[in-house]
mmCIF file as Biopython writes it, N, C-alpha, C and O atoms, coordinates in Angstrom:
data_model
#
loop_
_atom_site.group_PDB
_atom_site.id
_atom_site.type_symbol
_atom_site.label_atom_id
_atom_site.label_alt_id
_atom_site.label_comp_id
_atom_site.label_asym_id
_atom_site.label_entity_id
_atom_site.label_seq_id
_atom_site.pdbx_PDB_ins_code
_atom_site.Cartn_x
_atom_site.Cartn_y
_atom_site.Cartn_z
_atom_site.occupancy
_atom_site.B_iso_or_equiv
_atom_site.auth_seq_id
_atom_site.auth_asym_id
_atom_site.pdbx_PDB_model_num
ATOM 1   N N  . MET A ? 1  ? -11.733 -25.156 44.936 1.0 0.0 1  A 1 
ATOM 2   C CA . MET A ? 1  ? -11.234 -26.101 43.952 1.0 0.0 1  A 1 
ATOM 3   C C  . MET A ? 1  ? -10.142 -25.462 43.094 1.0 0.0 1  A 1 
ATOM 4   O O  . MET A ? 1  ? -9.152  -26.111 42.756 1.0 0.0 1  A 1 
ATOM 5   N N  . MET A ? 2  ? -10.323 -24.209 42.751 1.0 0.0 2  A 1 
ATOM 6   C CA . MET A ? 2  ? -9.351  -23.501 41.929 1.0 0.0 2  A 1 
ATOM 7   C C  . MET A ? 2  ? -8.007  -23.379 42.644 1.0 0.0 2  A 1 
ATOM 8   O O  . MET A ? 2  ? -6.949  -23.496 42.024 1.0 0.0 2  A 1 
ATOM 9   N N  . GLU A ? 3  ? -8.063  -23.143 43.954 1.0 0.0 3  A 1 
ATOM 10  C CA . GLU A ? 3  ? -6.831  -23.008 44.728 1.0 0.0 3  A 1 
ATOM 11  C C  . GLU A ? 3  ? -6.022  -24.300 44.720 1.0 0.0 3  A 1 
ATOM 12  O O  . GLU A ? 3  ? -4.796  -24.268 44.622 1.0 0.0 3  A 1 
ATOM 13  N N  . ILE A ? 4  ? -6.704  -25.426 44.823 1.0 0.0 4  A 1 
ATOM 14  C CA . ILE A ? 4  ? -6.021  -26.716 44.823 1.0 0.0 4  A 1 
ATOM 15  C C  . ILE A ? 4  ? -5.290  -26.927 43.506 1.0 0.0 4  A 1 
ATOM 16  O O  . ILE A ? 4  ? -4.149  -27.389 43.493 1.0 0.0 4  A 1 
ATOM 17  N N  . LEU A ? 5  ? -5.929  -26.597 42.421 1.0 0.0 5  A 1 
ATOM 18  C CA . LEU A ? 5  ? -5.314  -26.739 41.098 1.0 0.0 5  A 1 
ATOM 19  C C  . LEU A ? 5  ? -4.094  -25.827 40.959 1.0 0.0 5  A 1 
ATOM 20  O O  . LEU A ? 5  ? -3.051  -26.256 40.467 1.0 0.0 5  A 1 
ATOM 21  N N  . VAL A ? 6  ? -4.223  -24.582 41.387 1.0 0.0 6  A 1 
ATOM 22  C CA . VAL A ? 6  ? -3.120  -23.624 41.289 1.0 0.0 6  A 1 
ATOM 23  C C  . VAL A ? 6  ? -1.944  -24.064 42.155 1.0 0.0 6  A 1 
ATOM 24  O O  . VAL A ? 6  ? -0.801  -24.023 41.702 1.0 0.0 6  A 1 
ATOM 25  N N  . PHE A ? 7  ? -2.202  -24.480 43.381 1.0 0.0 7  A 1 
ATOM 26  C CA . PHE A ? 7  ? -1.135  -24.911 44.271 1.0 0.0 7  A 1 
ATOM 27  C C  . PHE A ? 7  ? -0.462  -26.186 43.758 1.0 0.0 7  A 1 
ATOM 28  O O  . PHE A ? 7  ? 0.753   -26.333 43.891 1.0 0.0 7  A 1 
ATOM 29  N N  . THR A ? 8  ? -1.231  -27.107 43.175 1.0 0.0 8  A 1 
ATOM 30  C CA . THR A ? 8  ? -0.666  -28.331 42.618 1.0 0.0 8  A 1 
ATOM 31  C C  . THR A ? 8  ? 0.230   -28.028 41.426 1.0 0.0 8  A 1 
ATOM 32  O O  . THR A ? 8  ? 1.336   -28.558 41.332 1.0 0.0 8  A 1 
ATOM 33  N N  . LEU A ? 9  ? -0.232  -27.190 40.525 1.0 0.0 9  A 1 
ATOM 34  C CA . LEU A ? 9  ? 0.593   -26.798 39.377 1.0 0.0 9  A 1 
ATOM 35  C C  . LEU A ? 9  ? 1.839   -26.061 39.832 1.0 0.0 9  A 1 
ATOM 36  O O  . LEU A ? 9  ? 2.911   -26.244 39.255 1.0 0.0 9  A 1 
ATOM 37  N N  . ASN A ? 10 ? 1.715   -25.246 40.841 1.0 0.0 10 A 1 
ATOM 38  C CA . ASN A ? 10 ? 2.862   -24.536 41.403 1.0 0.0 10 A 1 
ATOM 39  C C  . ASN A ? 10 ? 3.894   -25.521 41.953 1.0 0.0 10 A 1 
ATOM 40  O O  . ASN A ? 10 ? 5.093   -25.347 41.735 1.0 0.0 10 A 1 
ATOM 41  N N  . ALA A ? 11 ? 3.441   -26.538 42.654 1.0 0.0 11 A 1 
ATOM 42  C CA . ALA A ? 11 ? 4.355   -27.536 43.214 1.0 0.0 11 A 1 
ATOM 43  C C  . ALA A ? 11 ? 5.091   -28.291 42.110 1.0 0.0 11 A 1 
ATOM 44  O O  . ALA A ? 11 ? 6.276   -28.593 42.252 1.0 0.0 11 A 1 
ATOM 45  N N  . ILE A ? 12 ? 4.409   -28.595 41.024 1.0 0.0 12 A 1 
ATOM 46  C CA . ILE A ? 12 ? 5.045   -29.281 39.899 1.0 0.0 12 A 1 
ATOM 47  C C  . ILE A ? 12 ? 6.113   -28.396 39.277 1.0 0.0 12 A 1 
ATOM 48  O O  . ILE A ? 12 ? 7.215   -28.860 38.986 1.0 0.0 12 A 1 
ATOM 49  N N  . VAL A ? 13 ? 5.793   -27.134 39.073 1.0 0.0 13 A 1 
ATOM 50  C CA . VAL A ? 13 ? 6.764   -26.197 38.507 1.0 0.0 13 A 1 
ATOM 51  C C  . VAL A ? 13 ? 7.964   -26.036 39.434 1.0 0.0 13 A 1 
ATOM 52  O O  . VAL A ? 13 ? 9.106   -26.003 38.975 1.0 0.0 13 A 1 
ATOM 53  N N  . ILE A ? 14 ? 7.710   -25.935 40.731 1.0 0.0 14 A 1 
ATOM 54  C CA . ILE A ? 14 ? 8.798   -25.805 41.707 1.0 0.0 14 A 1 
ATOM 55  C C  . ILE A ? 14 ? 9.719   -27.016 41.649 1.0 0.0 14 A 1 
ATOM 56  O O  . ILE A ? 14 ? 10.939  -26.865 41.714 1.0 0.0 14 A 1 
ATOM 57  N N  . TYR A ? 15 ? 9.158   -28.205 41.528 1.0 0.0 15 A 1 
ATOM 58  C CA . TYR A ? 15 ? 9.968   -29.425 41.475 1.0 0.0 15 A 1 
ATOM 59  C C  . TYR A ? 15 ? 10.933  -29.373 40.291 1.0 0.0 15 A 1 
ATOM 60  O O  . TYR A ? 15 ? 12.133  -29.596 40.454 1.0 0.0 15 A 1 
ATOM 61  N N  . PHE A ? 16 ? 10.410  -29.081 39.108 1.0 0.0 16 A 1 
ATOM 62  C CA . PHE A ? 16 ? 11.263  -29.048 37.918 1.0 0.0 16 A 1 
ATOM 63  C C  . PHE A ? 16 ? 12.256  -27.890 37.969 1.0 0.0 16 A 1 
ATOM 64  O O  . PHE A ? 16 ? 13.391  -28.033 37.514 1.0 0.0 16 A 1 
ATOM 65  N N  . LEU A ? 17 ? 11.854  -26.765 38.505 1.0 0.0 17 A 1 
ATOM 66  C CA . LEU A ? 17 ? 12.764  -25.630 38.634 1.0 0.0 17 A 1 
ATOM 67  C C  . LEU A ? 17 ? 13.893  -25.934 39.615 1.0 0.0 17 A 1 
ATOM 68  O O  . LEU A ? 17 ? 15.048  -25.594 39.356 1.0 0.0 17 A 1 
ATOM 69  N N  . ALA A ? 18 ? 13.570  -26.565 40.726 1.0 0.0 18 A 1 
ATOM 70  C CA . ALA A ? 18 ? 14.599  -26.936 41.701 1.0 0.0 18 A 1 
ATOM 71  C C  . ALA A ? 18 ? 15.571  -27.942 41.094 1.0 0.0 18 A 1 
ATOM 72  O O  . ALA A ? 18 ? 16.777  -27.853 41.325 1.0 0.0 18 A 1 
ATOM 73  N N  . ASP A ? 19 ? 15.064  -28.890 40.329 1.0 0.0 19 A 1 
ATOM 74  C CA . ASP A ? 19 ? 15.930  -29.859 39.666 1.0 0.0 19 A 1 
ATOM 75  C C  . ASP A ? 19 ? 16.850  -29.164 38.669 1.0 0.0 19 A 1 
ATOM 76  O O  . ASP A ? 19 ? 18.036  -29.483 38.583 1.0 0.0 19 A 1 
ATOM 77  N N  . TRP A ? 20 ? 16.304  -28.219 37.921 1.0 0.0 20 A 1 
ATOM 78  C CA . TRP A ? 20 ? 17.110  -27.477 36.953 1.0 0.0 20 A 1 
ATOM 79  C C  . TRP A ? 20 ? 18.207  -26.665 37.662 1.0 0.0 20 A 1 
ATOM 80  O O  . TRP A ? 20 ? 19.343  -26.611 37.190 1.0 0.0 20 A 1 
ATOM 81  N N  . ILE A ? 21 ? 17.869  -26.047 38.775 1.0 0.0 21 A 1 
ATOM 82  C CA . ILE A ? 21 ? 18.852  -25.251 39.519 1.0 0.0 21 A 1 
ATOM 83  C C  . ILE A ? 21 ? 19.976  -26.142 40.047 1.0 0.0 21 A 1 
ATOM 84  O O  . ILE A ? 21 ? 21.147  -25.774 39.959 1.0 0.0 21 A 1 
ATOM 85  N N  . VAL A ? 22 ? 19.632  -27.306 40.591 1.0 0.0 22 A 1 
ATOM 86  C CA . VAL A ? 22 ? 20.657  -28.219 41.101 1.0 0.0 22 A 1 
ATOM 87  C C  . VAL A ? 22 ? 21.536  -28.720 39.953 1.0 0.0 22 A 1 
ATOM 88  O O  . VAL A ? 22 ? 22.756  -28.794 40.099 1.0 0.0 22 A 1 
ATOM 89  N N  . ASN A ? 23 ? 20.934  -29.062 38.820 1.0 0.0 23 A 1 
ATOM 90  C CA . ASN A ? 23 ? 21.720  -29.482 37.656 1.0 0.0 23 A 1 
ATOM 91  C C  . ASN A ? 23 ? 22.629  -28.358 37.176 1.0 0.0 23 A 1 
ATOM 92  O O  . ASN A ? 23 ? 23.768  -28.610 36.779 1.0 0.0 23 A 1 
ATOM 93  N N  . PHE A ? 24 ? 22.143  -27.132 37.206 1.0 0.0 24 A 1 
ATOM 94  C CA . PHE A ? 24 ? 22.949  -25.980 36.803 1.0 0.0 24 A 1 
ATOM 95  C C  . PHE A ? 24 ? 24.150  -25.812 37.731 1.0 0.0 24 A 1 
ATOM 96  O O  . PHE A ? 24 ? 25.265  -25.562 37.276 1.0 0.0 24 A 1 
ATOM 97  N N  . ILE A ? 25 ? 23.915  -25.951 39.028 1.0 0.0 25 A 1 
ATOM 98  C CA . ILE A ? 25 ? 25.009  -25.842 40.007 1.0 0.0 25 A 1 
ATOM 99  C C  . ILE A ? 25 ? 26.049  -26.931 39.742 1.0 0.0 25 A 1 
ATOM 100 O O  . ILE A ? 25 ? 27.252  -26.671 39.763 1.0 0.0 25 A 1 
ATOM 101 N N  . GLU A ? 26 ? 25.577  -28.141 39.494 1.0 0.0 26 A 1 
ATOM 102 C CA . GLU A ? 26 ? 26.501  -29.238 39.226 1.0 0.0 26 A 1 
ATOM 103 C C  . GLU A ? 26 ? 27.289  -29.013 37.940 1.0 0.0 26 A 1 
ATOM 104 O O  . GLU A ? 26 ? 28.477  -29.327 37.877 1.0 0.0 26 A 1 
ATOM 105 N N  . THR A ? 27 ? 26.642  -28.478 36.931 1.0 0.0 27 A 1 
ATOM 106 C CA . THR A ? 27 ? 27.331  -28.197 35.671 1.0 0.0 27 A 1 
ATOM 107 C C  . THR A ? 27 ? 28.398  -27.136 35.872 1.0 0.0 27 A 1 
ATOM 108 O O  . THR A ? 27 ? 29.510  -27.273 35.363 1.0 0.0 27 A 1 
ATOM 109 N N  . ARG A ? 28 ? 28.079  -26.088 36.602 1.0 0.0 28 A 1 
ATOM 110 C CA . ARG A ? 28 ? 29.054  -25.026 36.871 1.0 0.0 28 A 1 
ATOM 111 C C  . ARG A ? 28 ? 30.221  -25.533 37.708 1.0 0.0 28 A 1 
ATOM 112 O O  . ARG A ? 28 ? 31.367  -25.130 37.507 1.0 0.0 28 A 1 
ATOM 113 N N  . LYS A ? 29 ? 29.915  -26.420 38.646 1.0 0.0 29 A 1 
ATOM 114 C CA . LYS A ? 29 ? 30.958  -26.963 39.512 1.0 0.0 29 A 1 
ATOM 115 C C  . LYS A ? 29 ? 31.787  -28.021 38.787 1.0 0.0 29 A 1 
ATOM 116 O O  . LYS A ? 29 ? 32.964  -28.205 39.097 1.0 0.0 29 A 1 
ATOM 117 N N  . GLY A ? 30 ? 31.186  -28.713 37.829 1.0 0.0 30 A 1 
ATOM 118 C CA . GLY A ? 30 ? 31.887  -29.719 37.053 1.0 0.0 30 A 1 
ATOM 119 C C  . GLY A ? 30 ? 31.872  -31.106 37.657 1.0 0.0 30 A 1 
ATOM 120 O O  . GLY A ? 30 ? 32.567  -32.001 37.177 1.0 0.0 30 A 1 
ATOM 121 N N  . GLU A ? 31 ? 31.091  -31.292 38.701 1.0 0.0 31 A 1 
ATOM 122 C CA . GLU A ? 31 ? 30.978  -32.606 39.335 1.0 0.0 31 A 1 
ATOM 123 C C  . GLU A ? 31 ? 29.641  -32.711 40.051 1.0 0.0 31 A 1 
ATOM 124 O O  . GLU A ? 31 ? 28.971  -31.714 40.322 1.0 0.0 31 A 1 
ATOM 125 N N  . VAL A ? 32 ? 29.278  -33.956 40.348 1.0 0.0 32 A 1 
ATOM 126 C CA . VAL A ? 32 ? 28.035  -34.200 41.084 1.0 0.0 32 A 1 
ATOM 127 C C  . VAL A ? 32 ? 28.234  -33.770 42.535 1.0 0.0 32 A 1 
ATOM 128 O O  . VAL A ? 32 ? 29.269  -34.053 43.138 1.0 0.0 32 A 1 
ATOM 129 N N  . LEU A ? 33 ? 27.245  -33.093 43.083 1.0 0.0 33 A 1 
ATOM 130 C CA . LEU A ? 33 ? 27.319  -32.642 44.466 1.0 0.0 33 A 1 
ATOM 131 C C  . LEU A ? 33 ? 27.283  -33.843 45.413 1.0 0.0 33 A 1 
ATOM 132 O O  . LEU A ? 33 ? 26.543  -34.800 45.185 1.0 0.0 33 A 1 
ATOM 133 N N  . LYS A ? 34 ? 28.075  -33.785 46.460 1.0 0.0 34 A 1 
ATOM 134 C CA . LYS A ? 34 ? 28.139  -34.894 47.421 1.0 0.0 34 A 1 
ATOM 135 C C  . LYS A ? 34 ? 26.816  -35.068 48.156 1.0 0.0 34 A 1 
ATOM 136 O O  . LYS A ? 34 ? 26.373  -36.195 48.378 1.0 0.0 34 A 1 
ATOM 137 N N  . GLN A ? 35 ? 26.196  -33.985 48.526 1.0 0.0 35 A 1 
ATOM 138 C CA . GLN A ? 35 ? 24.922  -34.020 49.247 1.0 0.0 35 A 1 
ATOM 139 C C  . GLN A ? 35 ? 23.816  -33.457 48.348 1.0 0.0 35 A 1 
ATOM 140 O O  . GLN A ? 35 ? 23.143  -32.492 48.710 1.0 0.0 35 A 1 
ATOM 141 N N  . ARG A ? 36 ? 23.638  -34.065 47.185 1.0 0.0 36 A 1 
ATOM 142 C CA . ARG A ? 36 ? 22.688  -33.555 46.190 1.0 0.0 36 A 1 
ATOM 143 C C  . ARG A ? 36 ? 21.273  -33.461 46.755 1.0 0.0 36 A 1 
ATOM 144 O O  . ARG A ? 36 ? 20.564  -32.489 46.492 1.0 0.0 36 A 1 
ATOM 145 N N  . GLN A ? 37 ? 20.863  -34.453 47.519 1.0 0.0 37 A 1 
ATOM 146 C CA . GLN A ? 37 ? 19.509  -34.464 48.067 1.0 0.0 37 A 1 
ATOM 147 C C  . GLN A ? 37 ? 19.282  -33.303 49.030 1.0 0.0 37 A 1 
ATOM 148 O O  . GLN A ? 37 ? 18.201  -32.716 49.061 1.0 0.0 37 A 1 
ATOM 149 N N  . VAL A ? 38 ? 20.296  -32.981 49.804 1.0 0.0 38 A 1 
ATOM 150 C CA . VAL A ? 38 ? 20.172  -31.874 50.758 1.0 0.0 38 A 1 
ATOM 151 C C  . VAL A ? 38 ? 20.081  -30.548 50.011 1.0 0.0 38 A 1 
ATOM 152 O O  . VAL A ? 38 ? 19.257  -29.698 50.349 1.0 0.0 38 A 1 
ATOM 153 N N  . VAL A ? 39 ? 20.923  -30.371 49.002 1.0 0.0 39 A 1 
ATOM 154 C CA . VAL A ? 39 ? 20.890  -29.150 48.201 1.0 0.0 39 A 1 
ATOM 155 C C  . VAL A ? 39 ? 19.534  -29.024 47.513 1.0 0.0 39 A 1 
ATOM 156 O O  . VAL A ? 39 ? 18.936  -27.948 47.506 1.0 0.0 39 A 1 
ATOM 157 N N  . PHE A ? 40 ? 19.049  -30.124 46.936 1.0 0.0 40 A 1 
ATOM 158 C CA . PHE A ? 40 ? 17.742  -30.108 46.280 1.0 0.0 40 A 1 
ATOM 159 C C  . PHE A ? 40 ? 16.651  -29.723 47.278 1.0 0.0 40 A 1 
ATOM 160 O O  . PHE A ? 40 ? 15.778  -28.913 46.966 1.0 0.0 40 A 1 
ATOM 161 N N  . PHE A ? 41 ? 16.702  -30.303 48.472 1.0 0.0 41 A 1 
ATOM 162 C CA . PHE A ? 41 ? 15.693  -30.006 49.493 1.0 0.0 41 A 1 
ATOM 163 C C  . PHE A ? 41 ? 15.708  -28.530 49.870 1.0 0.0 41 A 1 
ATOM 164 O O  . PHE A ? 41 ? 14.654  -27.905 49.983 1.0 0.0 41 A 1 
ATOM 165 N N  . VAL A ? 42 ? 16.897  -27.973 50.065 1.0 0.0 42 A 1 
ATOM 166 C CA . VAL A ? 42 ? 17.008  -26.555 50.448 1.0 0.0 42 A 1 
ATOM 167 C C  . VAL A ? 42 ? 16.464  -25.657 49.337 1.0 0.0 42 A 1 
ATOM 168 O O  . VAL A ? 42 ? 15.726  -24.709 49.605 1.0 0.0 42 A 1 
ATOM 169 N N  . VAL A ? 43 ? 16.831  -25.958 48.093 1.0 0.0 43 A 1 
ATOM 170 C CA . VAL A ? 43 ? 16.344  -25.159 46.965 1.0 0.0 43 A 1 
ATOM 171 C C  . VAL A ? 43 ? 14.834  -25.304 46.842 1.0 0.0 43 A 1 
ATOM 172 O O  . VAL A ? 43 ? 14.124  -24.311 46.687 1.0 0.0 43 A 1 
ATOM 173 N N  . PHE A ? 44 ? 14.340  -26.537 46.911 1.0 0.0 44 A 1 
ATOM 174 C CA . PHE A ? 44 ? 12.906  -26.794 46.795 1.0 0.0 44 A 1 
ATOM 175 C C  . PHE A ? 44 ? 12.126  -26.108 47.908 1.0 0.0 44 A 1 
ATOM 176 O O  . PHE A ? 44 ? 11.099  -25.480 47.652 1.0 0.0 44 A 1 
ATOM 177 N N  . LEU A ? 45 ? 12.608  -26.226 49.138 1.0 0.0 45 A 1 
ATOM 178 C CA . LEU A ? 45 ? 11.925  -25.604 50.270 1.0 0.0 45 A 1 
ATOM 179 C C  . LEU A ? 45 ? 11.894  -24.086 50.135 1.0 0.0 45 A 1 
ATOM 180 O O  . LEU A ? 45 ? 10.869  -23.457 50.400 1.0 0.0 45 A 1 
ATOM 181 N N  . SER A ? 46 ? 13.004  -23.502 49.728 1.0 0.0 46 A 1 
ATOM 182 C CA . SER A ? 46 ? 13.057  -22.045 49.554 1.0 0.0 46 A 1 
ATOM 183 C C  . SER A ? 46 ? 12.063  -21.577 48.493 1.0 0.0 46 A 1 
ATOM 184 O O  . SER A ? 46 ? 11.321  -20.617 48.703 1.0 0.0 46 A 1 
ATOM 185 N N  . LEU A ? 47 ? 12.057  -22.263 47.358 1.0 0.0 47 A 1 
ATOM 186 C CA . LEU A ? 47 ? 11.115  -21.908 46.291 1.0 0.0 47 A 1 
ATOM 187 C C  . LEU A ? 47 ? 9.672   -22.117 46.730 1.0 0.0 47 A 1 
ATOM 188 O O  . LEU A ? 47 ? 8.799   -21.309 46.413 1.0 0.0 47 A 1 
ATOM 189 N N  . ALA A ? 48 ? 9.422   -23.192 47.456 1.0 0.0 48 A 1 
ATOM 190 C CA . ALA A ? 48 ? 8.056   -23.482 47.904 1.0 0.0 48 A 1 
ATOM 191 C C  . ALA A ? 48 ? 7.556   -22.417 48.875 1.0 0.0 48 A 1 
ATOM 192 O O  . ALA A ? 48 ? 6.447   -21.906 48.719 1.0 0.0 48 A 1 
ATOM 193 N N  . LEU A ? 49 ? 8.360   -22.085 49.868 1.0 0.0 49 A 1 
ATOM 194 C CA . LEU A ? 49 ? 7.935   -21.074 50.834 1.0 0.0 49 A 1 
ATOM 195 C C  . LEU A ? 49 ? 7.673   -19.735 50.169 1.0 0.0 49 A 1 
ATOM 196 O O  . LEU A ? 49 ? 6.681   -19.068 50.463 1.0 0.0 49 A 1 
ATOM 197 N N  . LEU A ? 50 ? 8.564   -19.348 49.275 1.0 0.0 50 A 1 
ATOM 198 C CA . LEU A ? 50 ? 8.412   -18.073 48.583 1.0 0.0 50 A 1 
ATOM 199 C C  . LEU A ? 50 ? 7.176   -18.062 47.688 1.0 0.0 50 A 1 
ATOM 200 O O  . LEU A ? 50 ? 6.349   -17.154 47.774 1.0 0.0 50 A 1 
ATOM 201 N N  . SER A ? 51 ? 7.055   -19.066 46.836 1.0 0.0 51 A 1 
ATOM 202 C CA . SER A ? 51 ? 5.962   -19.055 45.861 1.0 0.0 51 A 1 
ATOM 203 C C  . SER A ? 51 ? 4.595   -19.286 46.506 1.0 0.0 51 A 1 
ATOM 204 O O  . SER A ? 51 ? 3.615   -18.654 46.112 1.0 0.0 51 A 1 
ATOM 205 N N  . PHE A ? 52 ? 4.518   -20.181 47.490 1.0 0.0 52 A 1 
ATOM 206 C CA . PHE A ? 52 ? 3.227   -20.406 48.135 1.0 0.0 52 A 1 
ATOM 207 C C  . PHE A ? 52 ? 2.790   -19.177 48.936 1.0 0.0 52 A 1 
ATOM 208 O O  . PHE A ? 52 ? 1.596   -18.892 49.024 1.0 0.0 52 A 1 
ATOM 209 N N  . ASN A ? 53 ? 3.725   -18.465 49.507 1.0 0.0 53 A 1 
ATOM 210 C CA . ASN A ? 53 ? 3.390   -17.217 50.194 1.0 0.0 53 A 1 
ATOM 211 C C  . ASN A ? 53 ? 2.843   -16.185 49.213 1.0 0.0 53 A 1 
ATOM 212 O O  . ASN A ? 53 ? 1.841   -15.525 49.487 1.0 0.0 53 A 1 
ATOM 213 N N  . ILE A ? 54 ? 3.503   -16.055 48.082 1.0 0.0 54 A 1 
ATOM 214 C CA . ILE A ? 54 ? 3.044   -15.114 47.054 1.0 0.0 54 A 1 
ATOM 215 C C  . ILE A ? 54 ? 1.672   -15.529 46.538 1.0 0.0 54 A 1 
ATOM 216 O O  . ILE A ? 54 ? 0.774   -14.695 46.415 1.0 0.0 54 A 1 
ATOM 217 N N  . LEU A ? 55 ? 1.508   -16.814 46.237 1.0 0.0 55 A 1 
ATOM 218 C CA . LEU A ? 55 ? 0.220   -17.293 45.743 1.0 0.0 55 A 1 
ATOM 219 C C  . LEU A ? 55 ? -0.896  -17.095 46.763 1.0 0.0 55 A 1 
ATOM 220 O O  . LEU A ? 55 ? -2.011  -16.714 46.407 1.0 0.0 55 A 1 
ATOM 221 N N  . ARG A ? 56 ? -0.594  -17.352 48.016 1.0 0.0 56 A 1 
ATOM 222 C CA . ARG A ? 56 ? -1.615  -17.181 49.048 1.0 0.0 56 A 1 
ATOM 223 C C  . ARG A ? 56 ? -2.088  -15.729 49.105 1.0 0.0 56 A 1 
ATOM 224 O O  . ARG A ? 56 ? -3.286  -15.466 49.211 1.0 0.0 56 A 1 
ATOM 225 N N  . SER A ? 57 ? -1.155  -14.798 49.035 1.0 0.0 57 A 1 
ATOM 226 C CA . SER A ? 57 ? -1.561  -13.390 49.087 1.0 0.0 57 A 1 
ATOM 227 C C  . SER A ? 57 ? -2.293  -12.960 47.828 1.0 0.0 57 A 1 
ATOM 228 O O  . SER A ? 57 ? -3.226  -12.161 47.899 1.0 0.0 57 A 1 
ATOM 229 N N  . VAL A ? 58 ? -1.887  -13.475 46.684 1.0 0.0 58 A 1 
ATOM 230 C CA . VAL A ? 58 ? -2.559  -13.127 45.429 1.0 0.0 58 A 1 
ATOM 231 C C  . VAL A ? 58 ? -3.966  -13.735 45.404 1.0 0.0 58 A 1 
ATOM 232 O O  . VAL A ? 58 ? -4.932  -13.059 45.051 1.0 0.0 58 A 1 
ATOM 233 N N  . LEU A ? 59 ? -4.075  -15.001 45.777 1.0 0.0 59 A 1 
ATOM 234 C CA . LEU A ? 59 ? -5.382  -15.648 45.759 1.0 0.0 59 A 1 
ATOM 235 C C  . LEU A ? 59 ? -6.323  -15.098 46.811 1.0 0.0 59 A 1 
ATOM 236 O O  . LEU A ? 59 ? -7.536  -15.076 46.602 1.0 0.0 59 A 1 
ATOM 237 N N  . THR A ? 60 ? -5.785  -14.653 47.941 1.0 0.0 60 A 1 
ATOM 238 C CA . THR A ? 60 ? -6.627  -14.069 48.977 1.0 0.0 60 A 1 
ATOM 239 C C  . THR A ? 60 ? -7.248  -12.757 48.507 1.0 0.0 60 A 1 
ATOM 240 O O  . THR A ? 60 ? -8.419  -12.487 48.776 1.0 0.0 60 A 1 
ATOM 241 N N  . THR A ? 61 ? -6.467  -11.953 47.811 1.0 0.0 61 A 1 
ATOM 242 C CA . THR A ? 61 ? -6.994  -10.674 47.328 1.0 0.0 61 A 1 
ATOM 243 C C  . THR A ? 61 ? -7.864  -10.847 46.097 1.0 0.0 61 A 1 
ATOM 244 O O  . THR A ? 61 ? -8.733  -10.016 45.834 1.0 0.0 61 A 1 
ATOM 245 N N  . ALA A ? 62 ? -7.641  -11.928 45.326 1.0 0.0 62 A 1 
ATOM 246 C CA . ALA A ? 62 ? -8.404  -12.128 44.086 1.0 0.0 62 A 1 
ATOM 247 C C  . ALA A ? 62 ? -9.787  -12.694 44.354 1.0 0.0 62 A 1 
ATOM 248 O O  . ALA A ? 62 ? -10.725 -12.421 43.605 1.0 0.0 62 A 1 
ATOM 249 N N  . PHE A ? 63 ? -9.923  -13.481 45.414 1.0 0.0 63 A 1 
ATOM 250 C CA . PHE A ? 63 ? -11.222 -14.145 45.650 1.0 0.0 63 A 1 
ATOM 251 C C  . PHE A ? 63 ? -11.869 -13.618 46.866 1.0 0.0 63 A 1 
ATOM 252 O O  . PHE A ? 63 ? -12.963 -14.056 47.221 1.0 0.0 63 A 1 
#
């Protein structure tokens, strides 16, 4: 049960972080990205793979 809560909170944080990163890129570029959804997906997927891998290894050793 604890793992589900941790992974869910992680996914929520990843979503907002990915949105912030895409907004930051757009602000630096000075315009809205043409393929914003694709950029968001790539950023979100990268963060998800990295963080869920880290969490899995941490939770495996902790429990």
